[in-house]
N, C-alpha and C positions, 0 to 999 in steps of 0.2 A: 642503455638508451641515451641518445643525445638530444639536445634541444631542437636539432634540425629534423627530428622524426615527427614533429607535429605537436598537437595538443597533448599534454601529459595529464593523465587522469588516474588518480588513486581511488581504488574501491576498497573501503574499509569493510571487513567481512567478505573479502573478495573470493573466498572459496567456500562460503556458506550457502544456505538454501537459495537466497535471491542473489547474493553477491556473485556467485559463480555464473549465474545466467547473464548478469550484466557484463562481467569480464569476457565471457564468450562472445557476446554481441559486439562489444567495443573492440576486441582483438581482431574481429573480422572487418572492421570499418577502416578504410584508408584514412590516413592523416591523424590517427590516434595512437599514442603510446600508452599502454595500460599497465598499471602496477596493482597486482593483487596483494592486498595487505591484510595482516591479521597476526594473532599471537603465535601461530605455529606454521610458518611459511613452508616448512618441509612437507606439510600435508596438502599443499596446493595442487600438485600434479595429479594426485589421486582423486581430487574433487573437481577437476576440470577436464573431464573426458571429452575428446574431440576437439580440444583447443590446441592450436599451434603454439606450444610453450615457448618457441623461439620469439614469439611476438609479445610475450608476457614476462614482466619482471615480478618476482615474488619477493616480498619484503616484510620484515617484522615491524609491525606497528601495534602498540597496545594502548588503547585510549585511557586506560587506568594507570599507565606508567607516568611517573613524575617528569620524565624526559620526553613525553609524547610531542609537545609543541616543537622541541628542537629536532626530533626525529622526522616530524612531518615537514619541517622547512627543508631538510636535506633532500627530500624527494623532488624539490623544485617543480611541484605539480601546478598546473593551471586550475584544476578543478578536483574537488574531493567529493565522492559519492559515498554517503554513510549508509551502509546496509547492515550494520551490526546492531540489531535490536535485541530484546524488545525495547521500545521507546517509552513505554509506560514507566514513569518514575525517573527517567533520565533527565539530566539537566542540559544546558546549552554550551557546556565547556568545549565540546568538539567543534561546534560551529564557530565559537569565538576564536579558537586556535587557528582554524582555517582562514578566517577573515583577516586576523592579525598577521598571518603569514602571506597575505596578498593573494589568497586562493578563493575562487568561487566555491560554493558549497551547495549540495543537493542531498536530501535524505528521503528515505522511504517510510518515514514515521507514520504510524497509525494511532498513536496515543492522542486522545482527544485534547487534553490540556496542552500537551506538547505542541501540537500543530496550531491550535487556536491562538496560543499566546506567543508563538514564534515571531510574528512580525513586530509586535510591540517590544519584545525583549531584544531583538537583534537589528532592527532597522537602522538605528543611529550608527552602530559600529560598521555595518555593511556600507552605508553611505560614506562614512569617514574614509574607508579604504577603497571606495569606488568599485565594490564587488557585489555580486548577486548571491543571495542566500535563499534557498527555496526548500520548504518543508512539505511533506505529504505528496511527494512525486510518486504516486502509486495508484492503485485502483481507486482508492478514496483519499482525497477528493478529486484527484486529477481527472480520472476517466468519468466518474459519476457526474461531475460538474460539466464536463464536455458534452455528455449525453443530454443533460438538461438544457444547456445553452443551444444545442442543435435543434431541440424539439419545442422549446418554449414559444417560438413564433407560431405554432399551430393553435395557440390559445389566445383568446382575448383577455382572459383572466386565468392565471395558473394558481390553483388552490392547494394541491397536494402532491408531494413527491414521496414515493415508496420504493425503496431499493432493497433487493434481496440478492445475496451472493450464495451460490450453491456449488461448493467444491465436489469433485469426484471423490468417492470413498478412498480410492487407491492413490490419491494425490500424495506425493512425497511431502513429509512434514519437517520443517525446521524447528528446532527446539525453541527458538525465539518466538516463532508463531504460536506454538503450543502454550508457552508461558503467557503470551499476550492474551490468548483466548481465555485461559483460566483465570487471569487476573481480575476480570470483572464478572466471573460466574457467581451469581447470587448477590452481587453488589447493586445497590440502587443508583440510578442516574436519571438526569432530567431529559425529557424529550418534548419537542414542540408539537403538541397534538391539539387540534380544534382551537387553535389560536391562543393557547396558554401552555406554560410549562407543566408537565405532568411526570410523575415518577414511573420508571420502568425498572425491571429487575433483569440483570444480565443472564441470558440463557434460560429464563423461566418461561412457563406457559407457551410451549411451542404450538403454532397454528398452521394448518395446511395452506400451501401456496401452489400455484400451477405455473408452468413455463411453456415455452413454445415447442421445444424439442426434447426435453427431458421429463422424466416422470415426476408427478407431484411429490412434494416433500413437506416436512414440518420445519417451520422457520421460527427462530427465537430472537429476541432483541439483543443487540450488542452495542457497546458504548464506543462510538467512533467520532472523528472530527466533523463529519457531515452534519451531525445534530446541531452544531453551532454554526458552521460555515455556510451551509445552504440556507439556513434561516436568515443570515445576514445578507447573503448574495441575492436572494429573491424576495424582496419586500412584498408583503401581501399574501405570501403562502401561509396557509393556516396549519398545515401538517407536514412534517418531515420525519420519515420513519426509515430506519435501517434494521435489517434482520439478516441472519445467516441461517442457511438450511443444509444440514448434513444429509448425506444420501440415505443413510439407514435410520429408520425411526427409532430403533432401540438405542442408538448412541445419542440421538436428540433427547430422548427421555432420560437417559442416564445423566446427561448434563443438567437437565431440568431438575432431576432428583438431587444432584449436588448443590444446585442453586437453592433449592428449598431448605436443605440442611444448613447451608451457610446463612441464609436469610433468617433462620430461626436460632442462630447463635452457636452452631457447632463450628469450632475453630479448625476447619480443614486446612492442612498445610499445602496450599495450592501449588506453590513453587516446587515443593518436593514431589508432588504428585505428577508433575508434568511428564517426566520420563516414563512413569508407569502408564499414564494415560496414552501417550504416544505409542508405546509398545503394545498395549492392549488393542488399540485401534487398528494396528496392522493385521491382527489376527482376523479381523472382519473384512479385509480387502477382498477375499474370495467371493463375498456376497454383493460386491458393488460393481460399478461399471467404470469406463474410462471417460465418461462425459461429465463435464462441469458446466456451470452456466451462471448467468446473471440476468436479472430482470429489473428494469426501471419502469415504474408505472406512474404516469402523470395524469392528474385529474384537474378539471377546471371548467371554464365556460368558453363556448365559441358560438357566435351568432345568437347569443341569448339562451342556448340550451347546453345541457351537461355534455362534456366531451372528455374522452379518455384515450390515451395513447400508450402503447406498450413498446418498449425497446428490449429485445431479447438477444443475448449472446450465448452461443454454445461452443464450448471448447472440447474437441475430441482428443483422443490418444494421450490423456493426462497432460495436455498442454496448458491447462489452467494456470499453473504457477509462473508461466512466462508473463502473464498479464500485469502483475504488480510491478514488473521491471520496465515496462514500455515507456512510461513517462520519463524516467531518469535517463534511459538510453536516448530517447528522442531529444531531450534537452542537451545532453552531452554532445550528440552529433551536431546539433545546431551551433554550439560553441566552437566545435572543431572546424565547421565550415566558415568560421569568421563572423557569424551572425551574433550580435550581442545578446546577452541575457539581461533582464531588467535589473538595474542597480537598486539595492535596498533588500530588505527581507520580506518574503512573501510566502503565504500558503499557496499551494499549487492549484490555483483556480484561474481560469481564463488565459493560461499560458500556452495551452495546446488545444487545438480544435479536434472534433471527432474524426475528421478526415485523416489527420495524422495517425491516430490510433488505428484506423481501418487499414492503412497500408501495412501496419505491423500484424494485424489480424490475418491478412492474406498470406503472410509468410508462414504462418503456423496453422493454416486451414481452419481458422476460427471464424465462425459464421455469426453475423449480426443482422437483425432484421427489425423493421418497424411495422406494427400492426395496430 
């Protein structure tokens, strides 16, 4: 690839669960030269089905390698998209290396502390190099905040935000995702409920929820950046809640059982259990559907009376895993068109509106509706 081919974008984890989807989307975008990077580039072709590999360069980049910063500079990239999770427990070394190499940086992080603290930790260095660094360019908080931004005008006073994500049972699982899910199973974390911080337990106490076009499910609390970021973004909101709802009640109750055991002191090796949990979950795929979904419920006051608005998303044909990649792809395309990204370090709130996501929904026959 030459510099004349347009905007050069490195995707770290470029043939992983989400990275491969980003590479596929960018490789089909005019004006972008995409580099799929990871520890084992020889595996890239097998994990990028349907991608014109003539438009993709595969390159070895290991974020744990002492020479990572040097190897990164050699790519001469304009932008790095970091899709090599899990981000729980990661530091900011990759983002620092990108900015110091004069590259913009975007990640798909869902680690609460990682995304919340990202601007404070990296804003100075990003501004020093005149580059943009964006964390959380994924379903949370990029899409969730875009939904709330689009609907908050329907309220005189917005009081409550309740978000539930419901993946299809047969959704392909990346190991980073499984490890992230299990990392807070049974762990306490703080939620903003009824105007004060209260303790919740990851994956404990599943409760029934309903959706517009998929069957009711059991939803359990999960520790995500929105617990902090939406409370900060929408002053006056008294409750921000996020839960995840697996399709099969048995698996929800299994996670709740593991949460109970961890909460009561049993030292389950969750990282080591990730592979076994993912393998066992695949056995149950025959009992699920191809429908995934998301519901955002807003409550408040309008005209002096209680008002409630639902936003529902339904993803058919196992297209749900595309959704976490949309924000990063949209921002990358913006840069490739010559539109500037905001200088400094930011969590991904207010950078994309809901209409931009809806264009991507249409490509994948994903339905969204307000009721």
